[in-house]
VEXZA-121050 format. One record per residue: residue in three letters; residue number from 0; x, y, z of N, C-alpha, C, CB in turn. Coordinates in steps of 0.05 Angstrom, whole numbers, plus 5000, padded with zeros to 4 digits. Each point is the difference from the previous one (the first is absolute). Glycine has a CB too. Layout:
N
   rest    nr     nu     nv     nw    cau    cav    caw     cu     cv     cw    cbu    cbv    cbw
    ALA   NUM      X      Y      Z      X      Y      Z      X      Y      Z      X      Y      Z
...
//
This chain:
309
   rest    nr     nu     nv     nw    cau    cav    caw     cu     cv     cw    cbu    cbv    cbw
    UNK     0   7429   5685   8192   4974   5013   5005   4979   4979   5006   5013   5038   4969
    UNK     1   4971   4967   5051   4980   4981   5009   4973   5007   4988   5025   4994   5043
    UNK     2   4964   4987   4943   4973   5003   4989   4979   4996   5022   5015   4984   4955
    UNK     3   4969   5036   5050   4981   4999   5022   4972   5007   4991   5037   5012   5032
    UNK     4   4943   4976   4980   4972   5006   4995   4986   5007   5026   5000   4970   4960
    UNK     5   4979   5046   5037   4985   5009   5023   4973   4986   5000   5023   5045   5000
    UNK     6   4968   4946   5024   4974   4989   5003   4984   5019   5017   5018   4952   4997
    UNK     7   4961   5058   4992   4983   5020   5014   4999   5026   4985   5011   4978   5043
    UNK     8   4965   5034   4956   4997   5026   4987   4986   5019   5020   4997   4979   4954
    UNK     9   5019   5035   5062   4989   5017   5022   5019   5023   5004   4976   4960   5022
    UNK    10   5019   5055   4999   5017   5024   5005   5029   4992   5007   4960   5024   5016
    UNK    11   5043   4954   4999   5027   4990   5007   5014   4991   4974   4985   4986   5046
    UNK    12   5001   5002   4936   5011   4991   4975   5011   5024   4984   4968   4961   4999
    UNK    13   5018   5061   5001   5008   5024   4986   5027   5009   5010   4953   5013   4992
    UNK    14   5050   4988   5034   5026   5009   5012   5022   4981   4993   4975   5022   5038
    UNK    15   5020   4952   4963   5021   4981   4993   5007   5000   4971   4984   4972   5038
    UNK    16   4997   5032   4944   5005   5002   4972   5019   5023   4994   4955   4981   4990
    UNK    17   5039   5042   5022   5017   5024   4996   5029   4995   5009   4960   5029   5006
    UNK    18   5043   4957   5016   5028   4994   5010   5014   4980   4983   4985   5010   5047
    UNK    19   5000   4969   4944   5012   4979   4984   5009   5011   4973   4972   4966   5024
    UNK    20   5013   5053   4965   5007   5012   4975   5027   5016   5003   4951   5004   4987
    UNK    21   5053   5008   5036   5024   5016   5005   5025   4982   5006   4970   5036   5017
    UNK    22   5026   4941   4995   5022   4983   5008   5013   4985   4977   4978   4996   5045
    UNK    23   5048   5007   4952   5014   4987   4978   5003   4970   5005   5025   5042   4992
    UNK    24   4971   4949   5032   5003   4971   5006   4977   4984   4989   5025   5012   5041
    UNK    25   4952   5001   4953   4976   4986   4991   4991   5007   4972   4987   4997   5048
    UNK    26   5001   4984   4939   4984   5006   4976   4971   4992   5007   5040   4992   4968
    UNK    27   4942   5028   5032   4972   4994   5006   4986   4988   4976   5000   5038   5034
    UNK    28   4995   4937   4967   4988   4985   4978   4971   5006   4996   5033   4964   5008
    UNK    29   4953   5040   5014   4971   5005   4999   4987   4995   5026   5000   4989   4952
    UNK    30   4973   5010   5048   4985   4996   5025   4975   4983   4994   5017   5044   5018
    UNK    31   4973   4945   5004   4975   4984   4998   4981   5008   5023   5025   4962   4978
    UNK    32   4949   5041   5015   4979   5002   5020   4974   4991   4987   5024   5039   5024
    UNK    33   4960   4947   4992   4975   4990   4989   4979   5022   4996   5009   4957   5022
    UNK    34   4995   5066   4991   4981   5022   4998   5006   5016   4974   4995   5002   5051
    UNK    35   4987   4997   4930   5005   5013   4974   5000   5030   5002   4980   4961   4977
    UNK    36   5003   5050   5041   4999   5030   5002   5026   5011   5012   4950   4997   5006
    UNK    37   5059   4991   5015   5026   5008   5012   5023   4996   4981   4982   4989   5046
    UNK    38   5017   4989   4939   5022   4994   4981   5000   5021   4978   4996   4951   5011
    UNK    39   4981   5057   4980   4998   5020   4978   5013   5026   5010   4958   4980   4982
    UNK    40   5038   5027   5043   5011   5025   5011   5030   4999   5000   4959   5007   5028
    UNK    41   5052   4971   4982   5029   4996   5001   5012   5000   4972   4995   4974   5042
    UNK    42   4993   5012   4940   5012   4998   4973   4999   5027   4986   4985   4952   4998
    UNK    43   4993   5063   5005   4998   5026   4988   5020   5020   5011   4951   4991   4992
    UNK    44   5053   5007   5034   5018   5020   5013   5030   4994   4994   4966   5006   5036
    UNK    45   5042   4969   4964   5028   4993   4998   5008   4987   4973   5000   4995   5049
    UNK    46   4981   4996   4936   5006   4988   4974   5016   4975   5001   4998   5045   4982
    UNK    47   5000   4940   5040   5015   4975   5003   4982   4976   4992   5028   5020   5037
    UNK    48   4984   4958   4954   4984   4977   4991   4982   4989   5023   5036   4989   4968
    UNK    49   4940   5003   5024   4981   4989   5018   4995   4971   4993   4978   5045   5007
    UNK    50   5024   4938   5012   4995   4971   4996   4973   4992   5010   5050   4991   5004
    UNK    51   4935   4995   4980   4973   4991   5008   5001   4974   5015   4982   5024   4960
    UNK    52   5042   4964   5040   5003   4973   5013   5026   5001   5017   4975   4977   4961
    UNK    53   5022   5016   5064   5023   5000   5019   5021   4980   4991   4970   5014   5037
    UNK    54   5022   4963   4952   5019   4980   4991   5018   5011   4978   4967   4964   5012
    UNK    55   5021   5052   4970   5016   5011   4978   5021   5020   5011   4961   4993   4969
    UNK    56   5031   5022   5051   5019   5019   5012   5023   4986   5013   4962   5032   5009
    UNK    57   5032   4946   5005   5021   4984   5014   5021   4990   4979   4966   4987   5035
    UNK    58   5025   5006   4942   5018   4989   4980   5020   5020   4990   4964   4970   4986
    UNK    59   5029   5056   5017   5017   5021   4988   5019   5014   5020   4963   5007   4968
    UNK    60   5035   4985   5058   5015   5015   5020   5019   4983   5016   4962   5031   5003
    UNK    61   5057   4982   5010   5017   4987   5020   4990   5003   5028   5039   5008   4970
    UNK    62   4944   5013   5034   4990   5007   5027   4973   5013   4997   5047   5005   5018
    UNK    63   4937   4992   5004   4974   5013   5001   4998   5017   5025   4979   4963   4974
    UNK    64   5007   5060   5023   4995   5018   5022   4970   4999   5006   5040   5031   4987
    UNK    65   4953   4956   5035   4972   4994   5007   4989   5022   5018   5008   4950   4995
    UNK    66   4973   5066   4994   4990   5023   5014   4970   4998   5004   5037   5028   4982
    UNK    67   4952   4948   5018   4972   4995   5003   4992   4999   5030   5000   4975   4956
    UNK    68   4974   5025   5050   4992   4995   5028   5011   4974   5011   4958   5026   4991
    UNK    69   5047   4974   5035   5015   4978   5013   4987   4973   4995   5016   5032   5034
    UNK    70   4958   4967   4963   4985   4975   4997   5008   4985   4975   4963   5020   5024
    UNK    71   5049   4994   4956   5008   4986   4975   5031   4996   4998   4960   5021   4978
    UNK    72   5054   4986   5043   5029   4998   4999   5009   4971   4996   5003   5039   5030
    UNK    73   4985   4942   4984   5008   4972   4998   4996   4990   4971   4989   4993   5049
    UNK    74   4988   5013   4940   4994   4991   4973   5021   5009   4980   4951   5001   5011
    UNK    75   5055   5024   4989   5019   5011   4980   5029   4992   5007   4968   5038   4991
    UNK    76   5039   4964   5034   5028   4994   5008   5007   4971   4996   4997   5037   5033
    UNK    77   4985   4945   4975   5006   4971   4997   5003   4992   4971   4975   4991   5042
    UNK    78   5008   5021   4940   5002   4994   4972   5028   5010   4989   4950   5005   4995
    UNK    79   5058   5018   5013   5025   5011   4990   5024   4984   5010   4980   5045   4999
    UNK    80   5019   4947   5027   5022   4985   5012   5003   4973   4987   4994   5024   5043
    UNK    81   4983   4963   4952   5001   4974   4987   5011   5001   4971   4960   4987   5027
    UNK    82   5040   5037   4962   5013   5005   4974   5027   5012   5003   4955   5005   4980
    UNK    83   5056   4994   5044   5027   5009   5006   5004   5030   4994   5017   4954   4990
    UNK    84   4963   5061   5016   5001   5029   4997   5004   5013   5028   4971   4999   4958
    UNK    85   5046   5022   5043   5003   5015   5024   4975   5016   5006   5050   5003   4993
    UNK    86   4945   5001   5033   4975   5013   5008   5005   5023   5020   4976   4956   4993
    UNK    87   5011   5066   5001   4999   5024   5017   4971   5003   5008   5041   5023   4979
    UNK    88   4953   4974   5047   4972   5001   5008   4996   5022   5021   4995   4950   4991
    UNK    89   4982   5063   5007   4995   5023   5017   4993   4993   5029   4984   5024   4959
    UNK    90   5032   4984   5060   4995   5001   5029   4997   4973   5015   4978   5042   4989
    UNK    91   5007   4939   5000   4996   4975   5015   4997   4977   4980   4978   5026   5038
    UNK    92   5034   4951   4969   4997   4977   4983   4971   4991   4997   5046   4985   5014
    UNK    93   4941   5012   5009   4972   4992   5001   4991   5003   5028   5005   4968   4961
    UNK    94   4969   5037   5043   4990   5001   5027   4994   4971   5010   4980   5045   4992
    UNK    95   5020   4936   4989   4997   4972   5007   5027   4988   5006   4959   4997   4970
    UNK    96   5043   4992   5054   5026   4990   5009   5010   4977   4983   4988   5014   5046
    UNK    97   4994   4968   4946   5009   4977   4984   5008   5008   4972   4969   4971   5026
    UNK    98   5018   5049   4963   5008   5010   4974   5028   5013   5001   4951   5007   4988
    UNK    99   5054   5009   5033   5026   5013   5004   5022   4979   5003   4977   5040   5021
    UNK   100   5017   4939   4994   5019   4978   5004   5006   4986   4974   4983   4994   5047
    UNK   101   4997   5002   4937   5004   4986   4974   5016   5017   4981   4956   4977   5007
    UNK   102   5040   5049   4993   5016   5018   4983   5029   5000   5008   4960   5029   4993
    UNK   103   5046   4970   5032   5027   4998   5010   5013   4974   4989   4989   5026   5041
    UNK   104   4996   4952   4961   5010   4974   4992   5005   5000   4970   4974   4978   5038
    UNK   105   5007   5032   4946   5003   5001   4971   5024   5017   4992   4951   4994   4995
    UNK   106   5053   5028   5018   5023   5018   4994   5026   4987   5005   4972   5039   5011
    UNK   107   5030   4946   5011   5025   4986   5007   5006   4978   4979   4992   5009   5049
    UNK   108   4987   4977   4943   5003   4978   4981   5008   5011   4972   4967   4973   5026
    UNK   109   5022   5050   4967   5005   5011   4973   5026   5017   5000   4951   5001   4991
    UNK   110   5059   5005   5033   5025   5016   5002   4997   5027   4986   5027   4958   5002
    UNK   111   4951   5055   5004   4995   5027   4988   4997   5020   5023   4977   4980   4960
    UNK   112   5024   5046   5033   4996   5021   5020   4970   5005   5004   5044   5021   4987
    UNK   113   4946   4975   5037   4973   5007   5008   5003   5024   5019   4981   4952   4994
    UNK   114   5014   5072   4995   5005   5024   5015   4973   5012   5010   5043   5009   4974
    UNK   115   4955   4996   5052   4976   5012   5011   5006   5029   5006   4985   4956   5021
    UNK   116   5000   5061   4965   5005   5029   5001   4993   5013   5027   4992   5001   4951
    UNK   117   5025   5016   5058   4994   5018   5022   5019   5024   4996   4985   4963   5033
    UNK   118   5007   5055   4950   5018   5022   4991   5007   5019   5023   4982   4996   4954
    UNK   119   5003   5004   5068   5006   5018   5022   5027   4994   5012   4951   5003   5010
    UNK   120   5058   4972   4988   5027   4992   5010   5022   5015   4985   4982   4955   5012
    UNK   121   5012   5057   4965   5020   5013   4984   5001   5030   5006   4995   4966   4965
    UNK   122   4988   5044   5053   5001   5028   5007   5026   5005   5015   4949   5004   5002
    UNK   123   5066   5018   4992   5025   5005   5014   4997   5004   5030   5016   5021   4958
    UNK   124   4962   4990   5051   4996   5003   5029   4996   4973   5014   4981   5045   4991
    UNK   125   5006   4937   4995   4996   4973   5012   5027   4986   5000   4953   4997   4983
    UNK   126   5063   5006   4997   5027   4988   4999   5018   5013   5022   4995   4991   4950
    UNK   127   5001   5035   5054   5016   5013   5021   4991   4989   5028   5004   5042   4971
    UNK   128   4970   4954   5033   4991   4989   5025   5011   4972   5005   4958   5027   4995
    UNK   129   5044   4958   4984   5012   4973   5003   5028   5001   5010   4971   4984   4962
    UNK   130   5044   5036   5029   5028   5004   5010   5001   5010   5028   5015   5008   4953
    UNK   131   4966   5008   5055   5000   5013   5026   4991   4981   5023   4992   5043   4977
    UNK   132   4991   4939   5017   4989   4982   5021   5021   4982   5011   4955   5002   4978
    UNK   133   5045   4996   5048   5019   4983   5014   4986   4985   5022   5038   5031   4989
    UNK   134   4952   4945   5005   4986   4983   5019   4977   5014   5014   5043   4975   5006
    UNK   135   4937   5035   4979   4977   5011   5014   4986   4979   5017   4994   5033   4962
    UNK   136   4997   4976   5062   4987   4980   5018   4970   5002   5000   5041   5003   5029
    UNK   137   4949   5019   4959   4971   5003   4999   4993   5016   4974   4995   4998   5051
    UNK   138   4985   4992   4935   4991   5014   4975   4970   5003   5002   5038   4981   4972
    UNK   139   4952   5042   5020   4972   5006   5002   4990   5010   4972   5004   5012   5049
    UNK   140   4977   4973   4940   4989   5006   4974   4971   5008   5003   5032   4968   4977
    UNK   141   4961   5054   5010   4972   5010   5003   4990   5009   4972   5009   5015   5048
    UNK   142   4969   4972   4943   4989   5008   4974   4970   5002   5002   5038   4978   4977
    UNK   143   4952   5046   5017   4971   5005   4999   4994   5012   4973   4996   5006   5050
    UNK   144   4986   4982   4935   4993   5009   4973   4971   4998   4995   5045   4986   4984
    UNK   145   4940   5036   5016   4971   4999   4996   4992   4992   4971   4996   5035   5035
    UNK   146   5024   4966   4947   4994   4993   4972   5000   4970   4995   5021   5043   4987
    UNK   147   4989   4941   5033   4999   4971   4997   4973   4990   5009   5050   4997   5008
    UNK   148   4936   4991   4973   4973   4988   5006   5004   4970   5004   4976   5037   4974
    UNK   149   5015   4954   5048   5003   4971   5005   4975   4988   5012   5049   5007   5007
    UNK   150   4947   4968   4988   4977   4986   5011   5009   4975   5015   4971   5018   4963
    UNK   151   5055   4979   5041   5010   4977   5015   5027   5007   5012   4976   4968   4969
    UNK   152   5031   5017   5052   5026   5004   5013   5023   4992   4982   4978   4993   5045
    UNK   153   5017   4988   4937   5020   4992   4981   5008   5024   4982   4982   4953   5000
    UNK   154   4998   5062   4991   5005   5024   4984   5016   5020   5016   4958   4992   4974
    UNK   155   5035   5011   5051   5014   5020   5017   5029   4993   5002   4958   5007   5026
    UNK   156   5048   4967   4979   5028   4992   5003   5016   5004   4975   4985   4966   5034
    UNK   157   5004   5025   4943   5015   5002   4975   5001   5029   4989   4986   4953   4991
    UNK   158   4993   5063   5014   5000   5027   4990   5014   5020   5018   4958   4989   4978
    UNK   159   5042   5006   5048   5010   5020   5018   5025   4992   5016   4954   5016   5003
    UNK   160   5052   4958   4998   5023   4991   5016   5023   4989   4984   4968   4990   5036
    UNK   161   5026   4998   4941   5019   4984   4986   5025   5016   4991   4963   4971   4985
    UNK   162   5032   5052   5003   5023   5016   4990   5019   5008   5022   4971   5016   4963
    UNK   163   5017   4994   5059   5017   5009   5022   5015   4977   5013   4968   5038   5008
    UNK   164   5018   4939   4993   5013   4976   5012   5024   4992   4983   4955   4985   5018
    UNK   165   5043   5016   4956   5022   4992   4983   5023   5020   5003   4969   4978   4968
    UNK   166   5025   5048   5033   5021   5020   5004   5015   4996   5026   4973   5032   4973
    UNK   167   5013   4961   5048   5013   4996   5026   5016   4974   5000   4963   5024   5023
    UNK   168   5026   4955   4966   5015   4974   4999   5026   5003   4984   4957   4975   5003
    UNK   169   5043   5042   4977   5024   5005   4984   5022   5013   5017   4971   5004   4959
    UNK   170   5020   5012   5061   5019   5015   5016   5009   4984   5025   4980   5042   4984
    UNK   171   5002   4943   5028   5006   4985   5024   5017   4975   4995   4957   5017   5019
    UNK   172   5036   4968   4960   5014   4976   4993   5004   4981   5024   5024   5026   4964
    UNK   173   4954   4966   5047   5000   4980   5022   4976   4983   4998   5025   5032   5030
    UNK   174   4977   4944   4981   4977   4981   4999   4978   5008   5020   5032   4964   4986
    UNK   175   4944   5031   5006   4977   5006   5017   4997   4979   5021   4976   5023   4962
    UNK   176   5021   4986   5063   4998   4982   5023   4971   4996   5009   5046   5015   5014
    UNK   177   4939   5007   4986   4972   4998   5010   4983   5022   4987   5017   4981   5044
    UNK   178   4958   5013   4951   4981   5019   4988   4974   5001   5017   5020   4991   4953
    UNK   179   4971   5033   5053   4975   5004   5012   4984   5020   4984   5019   4990   5046
    UNK   180   4955   5007   4953   4984   5019   4984   4971   5001   5011   5028   4990   4959
    UNK   181   4961   5034   5039   4973   5005   5009   4987   5019   4980   5012   4993   5049
    UNK   182   4963   5001   4944   4984   5018   4983   4975   5009   5014   5018   4976   4960
    UNK   183   4972   5047   5031   4976   5011   5013   4982   5014   4979   5025   5006   5043
    UNK   184   4949   4993   4962   4981   5014   4983   4992   5026   5015   4982   4956   4979
    UNK   185   5032   5065   5016   4996   5025   5016   4979   5018   4987   5047   4997   5015
    UNK   186   4954   5006   4959   4981   5019   4987   4984   4987   4978   5032   5036   5011
    UNK   187   4974   4939   4983   4986   4986   4978   4992   4972   5010   5025   5027   4965
    UNK   188   4956   4960   5021   4993   4972   5008   5022   4980   4994   4953   5012   4992
    UNK   189   5067   4996   4992   5023   4983   4994   5024   5010   5015   4981   4988   4955
    UNK   190   5040   4996   5046   5025   5008   5014   5011   5025   4986   5010   4952   5013
    UNK   191   4995   5069   5003   5011   5025   4989   5025   5009   5016   4954   5013   4984
    UNK   192   5054   4971   5036   5024   5006   5015   5015   4974   5006   4978   5041   5021
    UNK   193   5048   4959   4975   5017   4976   5005   5025   5008   5015   4982   4977   4959
    UNK   194   5025   5008   5061   5025   5003   5014   5015   4973   4999   4981   5036   5031
    UNK   195   5043   4965   4958   5016   4975   4999   5027   5006   5013   4978   4985   4957
    UNK   196   5031   4996   5060   5025   5002   5014   5017   4976   4992   4979   5025   5039
    UNK   197   5045   4981   4950   5018   4979   4990   5026   5002   5015   4979   5001   4954
    UNK   198   5029   4977   5059   5026   4998   5014   5020   4984   4984   4976   5003   5044
    UNK   199   5048   5008   4953   5021   4987   4985   5020   4986   5019   4995   5034   4963
    UNK   200   5020   4947   5026   5018   4985   5017   5025   5015   5009   4984   4960   4977
    UNK   201   5020   5064   5011   5022   5017   5009   4991   5020   5022   5021   4996   4955
    UNK   202   4954   5001   5054   4990   5017   5022   4984   5024   4991   5039   4986   5025
    UNK   203   4962   5020   4949   4985   5023   4989   4970   4994   5000   5039   5013   4972
    UNK   204   4945   5008   5033   4970   4997   5000   4989   5020   4980   5000   4985   5048
    UNK   205   4982   5005   4935   4986   5017   4981   4970   5001   5008   5032   4988   4963
    UNK   206   4958   5037   5042   4972   5004   5007   4987   5015   4977   5010   5000   5050
    UNK   207   4969   4988   4938   4987   5011   4977   4971   5006   5006   5032   4975   4969
    UNK   208   4959   5049   5024   4971   5007   5001   4991   5011   4974   5004   5009   5050
    UNK   209   4972   4984   4942   4989   5011   4975   4970   5002   5002   5039   4981   4974
    UNK   210   4949   5037   5010   4972   5003   4999   4992   5017   4976   4997   4996   5050
    UNK   211   4977   5005   4945   4991   5015   4977   4978   5020   5007   5012   4962   4971
    UNK   212   4989   5048   5054   4978   5018   5009   5010   5028   5007   4977   4960   5018
    UNK   213   5049   5045   4980   5010   5027   5005   4992   5019   4977   5039   4981   5027
    UNK   214   4959   5044   4978   4993   5019   4979   5023   5006   4981   4967   5020   5031
    UNK   215   5058   4976   4978   5023   5005   4983   5017   4975   4999   4999   5049   5013
    UNK   216   5016   4950   4964   5018   4977   4996   5025   5005   5017   4983   4992   4954
    UNK   217   5025   4988   5061   5025   5001   5017   5015   4974   4996   4978   5031   5034
    UNK   218   5048   4971   4961   5015   4976   4995   5029   5005   5009   4970   4988   4961
    UNK   219   5036   5002   5063   5027   5005   5012   5011   4974   5012   4988   5048   5008
    UNK   220   5039   4951   4993   5013   4978   5014   5022   5013   5018   4991   4966   4963
    UNK   221   5009   5028   5062   5020   5011   5019   5018   4977   5009   4968   5036   5015
    UNK   222   5058   4970   4986   5021   4981   5008   5014   5010   5025   5006   4985   4952
    UNK   223   4993   5000   5069   5012   5007   5025   5025   4983   5005   4955   5014   5019
    UNK   224   5068   5000   4984   5025   4986   5007   5015   5017   5020   5002   4978   4954
    UNK   225   5020   5013   5056   5014   5013   5022   5007   5029   4991   5018   4956   5017
    UNK   226   4973   5063   4999   5006   5029   4996   4986   5013   4977   5044   4991   5020
    UNK   227   4944   4994   4962   4988   5012   4976   4972   4988   4994   5046   5009   4982
    UNK   228   4937   5008   5008   4974   4992   4989   4997   5011   4972   4979   4998   5047
    UNK   229   5015   4985   4934   4996   5009   4972   4970   4997   4993   5048   4986   4988
    UNK   230   4942   5035   4999   4972   4999   4991   5000   5002   4970   4984   5021   5043
    UNK   231   5004   4959   4944   4998   4999   4971   4971   5005   4992   5039   4968   4996
    UNK   232   4956   5055   4989   4973   5006   4991   4998   4988   4972   4998   5043   5027
    UNK   233   4985   4936   4970   4998   4986   4974   4983   5015   4980   5006   4958   5024
    UNK   234   4981   5064   4984   4985   5016   4981   5018   5018   4983   4961   4999   5031
    UNK   235   5061   5010   4982   5019   5018   4985   5029   4991   5003   4969   5037   5007
    UNK   236   5036   4941   5007   5026   4988   5004   5020   5019   5014   4992   4972   4960
    UNK   237   4997   5046   5056   5017   5016   5017   5008   4985   5025   4979   5042   4982
    UNK   238   5046   4961   5027   5010   4988   5024   5007   5021   5020   5018   4961   4974
    UNK   239   4974   5035   5051   5008   5017   5022   5013   4983   5021   4962   5033   4990
    UNK   240   5057   4980   5025   5015   4986   5020   5000   5015   5026   5029   4980   4965
    UNK   241   4967   5005   5057   5003   5012   5027   5024   4987   5013   4950   5008   5004
    UNK   242   5070   5008   5003   5025   4990   5011   5000   5007   5030   5025   5006   4956
    UNK   243   4970   4974   5061   4998   5005   5029   5027   5007   5013   4961   4969   5000
    UNK   244   5061   5024   4986   5027   5006   5011   5009   5028   4993   5011   4951   4998
    UNK   245   4975   5063   4985   5008   5027   4992   4991   5020   5022   4997   4989   4951
    UNK   246   5017   5034   5052   4993   5020   5020   4972   5010   4997   5047   5013   5002
    UNK   247   4945   4992   4973   4972   5009   4995   4986   4977   4986   5014   5049   4996
    UNK   248   4967   4940   5019   4986   4976   4990   4977   5007   4981   5013   4976   5042
    UNK   249   4993   5040   4937   4980   5007   4981   5000   4981   4977   5005   5048   5013
    UNK   250   4971   4947   4977   4997   4982   4977   5007   5016   4974   4965   4972   5024
    UNK   251   5051   5017   4959   5007   5014   4976   5000   4980   4976   5027   5034   5026
    UNK   252   4969   4978   4950   4998   4983   4976   5026   4991   4990   4958   5024   4989
    UNK   253   5043   4952   5000   5023   4989   4986   4991   4991   4973   5022   4985   5044
    UNK   254   4979   5033   4936   4989   4993   4974   5021   5003   4979   4955   5015   5015
    UNK   255   5054   4963   4974   5020   4999   4979   4990   5015   4975   5018   4957   5018
    UNK   256   4956   5042   4978   4988   5012   4976   5001   5031   5001   4970   4960   4996
    UNK   257   5037   5052   5027   5003   5029   5001   5023   5010   4983   4981   4999   5046
    UNK   258   5040   4985   4953   5024   5009   4985   5004   4985   4974   5020   5011   5044
    UNK   259   4965   4968   4951   5002   4986   4975   4973   4995   4988   5041   4978   5017
    UNK   260   4958   5020   4956   4975   4994   4987   4992   4972   5007   5011   5032   4963
    UNK   261   4964   4964   5044   4990   4974   5007   4998   4984   4974   4974   5017   5040
    UNK   262   5039   4960   4958   4999   4984   4975   4972   4989   4995   5048   4989   5006
    UNK   263   4947   5005   4970   4975   4987   4992   5000   4971   5011   4995   5030   4958
    UNK   264   4990   4965   5062   5002   4974   5014   4990   4977   4982   4994   5023   5044
    UNK   265   4985   4981   4940   4991   4979   4983   5021   4994   4979   4952   5015   5007
    UNK   266   5059   5005   4981   5021   4996   4980   5025   4987   5012   4983   5040   4976
    UNK   267   5024   4968   5048   5023   4988   5013   4995   4970   5006   5011   5045   5020
    UNK   268   4964   4949   4988   4994   4972   5007   5000   4983   4975   4973   5016   5039
    UNK   269   5016   4994   4939   4999   4985   4975   5029   4995   4989   4955   5020   4990
    UNK   270   5062   5000   5014   5028   4997   4992   5013   4978   5017   5002   5048   4985
    UNK   271   4992   4952   5041   5010   4980   5018   4991   4972   4992   5000   5034   5037
    UNK   272   4975   4964   4954   4989   4974   4990   5015   4991   4975   4955   5012   5018
    UNK   273   5051   5007   4964   5016   4993   4976   5027   4990   5007   4975   5035   4975
    UNK   274   5038   4978   5045   5026   4991   5009   5000   4972   5012   5012   5048   5008
    UNK   275   4966   4946   5006   4998   4973   5012   4997   4979   4979   4979   5020   5040
    UNK   276   5009   4986   4937   4998   4981   4978   5026   4997   4986   4952   5013   4993
    UNK   277   5062   5009   5002   5026   4999   4986   5021   4987   5017   4988   5041   4975
    UNK   278   5012   4964   5051   5019   4988   5018   4987   4976   5013   5022   5045   5009
    UNK   279   4982   4932   4979   4986   4975   5009   5008   4992   5029   4998   4986   4952
    UNK   280   5025   5023   5057   5008   4992   5027   4987   5017   5022   5044   4986   4980
    UNK   281   4942   5035   5011   4987   5018   5020   4972   4988   5007   5025   5040   4981
    UNK   282   4973   4951   5044   4975   4988   5010   4987   5021   5018   5018   4952   4997
    UNK   283   4961   5060   4993   4988   5022   5015   4983   4991   5024   5000   5026   4958
    UNK   284   4989   4950   5040   4985   4987   5021   4975   5017   5008   5042   4980   5017
    UNK   285   4949   5038   4966   4976   5016   5007   4975   4982   5002   5020   5039   4977
    UNK   286   4979   4939   5007   4976   4983   5002   5000   4984   5026   4999   4997   4950
    UNK   287   5025   4996   5061   5001   4987   5026   4992   5019   5022   5037   4970   4983
    UNK   288   4973   5055   5016   4993   5020   5020   4970   5006   4999   5046   5020   4996
    UNK   289   4943   4982   4980   4972   5006   4998   4983   4977   5010   5009   5029   4961
    UNK   290   5000   4947   5035   4985   4976   5010   5000   5001   5031   5013   4973   4959
    UNK   291   5010   5034   5053   5001   5002   5029   4980   5021   5010   5049   4987   4999
    UNK   292   4949   5036   4987   4981   5020   5007   4971   4990   4998   5032   5035   4985
    UNK   293   4962   4950   4994   4973   4989   4996   4994   4980   5022   5004   5006   4950
    UNK   294   5016   4978   5058   4996   4980   5022   4993   5015   5026   5033   4969   4978
    UNK   295   4981   5052   5028   4995   5016   5024   4972   5012   4999   5049   5010   5006
    UNK   296   4944   5000   4970   4973   5012   4996   4978   4980   5006   5019   5031   4966
    UNK   297   4985   4945   5025   4980   4979   5005   4999   4992   5029   5006   4984   4953
    UNK   298   5017   5016   5060   4999   4994   5029   4986   5022   5016   5043   4974   4995
    UNK   299   4960   5051   4996   4986   5022   5012   4970   4996   4996   5039   5032   4992
    UNK   300   4953   4961   4984   4971   4995   4995   4989   4977   5017   5007   5016   4953
    UNK   301   5009   4963   5051   4992   4978   5017   4996   5009   5029   5024   4968   4971
    UNK   302   4994   5050   5039   4998   5010   5027   4975   5018   5002   5050   4998   5006
    UNK   303   4944   5017   4973   4976   5018   5000   4975   4983   5002   5025   5034   4973
    UNK   304   4974   4944   5013   4977   4982   5001   4994   4991   5028   5009   4985   4954
    UNK   305   5012   5012   5063   4997   4991   5027   4993   5023   5019   5033   4963   4991
    UNK   306   4980   5061   5004   4999   5022   5019   4983   5023   4992   5045   4987   5014
    UNK   307   4939   5011   4965   4984   5022   4990   4980   5009   5021   5005   4984   4953
    UNK   308   4992   5043   5050   4982   5011   5020   4977   5015   4986   5038   5004   5033
//
């Protein structure tokens, strides 16, 4: 059984606490957060030990689950790794490229698991899409979310492009050859529209557009390959397919979740993390993959600084 502690007292923490209590692979030792009001709420609801000092929590655990805002990831993760603790971190290592690089280096030296969470990869429909794709030559990602408030193009890239970029990179598995990007101020004084075009060395092209001015949230990725086009709706994870070689070229849904219960993706991912700790030969490389995504994000930002309109 793995002794684990949570860093952060927020809504995501609540969901992870509930899953960790259920999982037999873990013993939830307690949690830490500097905010006393949020900590009181967590402790009252779940009755788990609360640590007033992060150092004391580290001493009691084998692993930490870092669920704080991204700006504090490096602080908490580097401390844990230097104490040879395994780390589960939410979504991104750091928005700072040098900090992300340093975390990779520390994890390699300490020989611990540094796992970057992206539970969407565990959805059965996403896994099905991974099996169905056969050398797509063009991918189109579109995300518009009026709920994302940004005041810089950096925020736009990390809030609206990063997740989709990592999901695509996981499926394409090819090196990036060329990146182009353009930003525009269409409805606000700051950048509210971004178009990024990424060419891979296997010939595949990824075209990404995002903005925060549409009235409704839209989040889709389309994959074009010979005779077939797959559309993945990231709001509900429904997949539709257009088969151009079929007599009737109608688009129809391919949803594994129609016939099976959709598994709890957070619980499944945490169990996967536990297995990676127990099986020392299993190198998940999620921190390397996430660093590659962060590198591409920063190159997109550099291109935007040159080509902003």
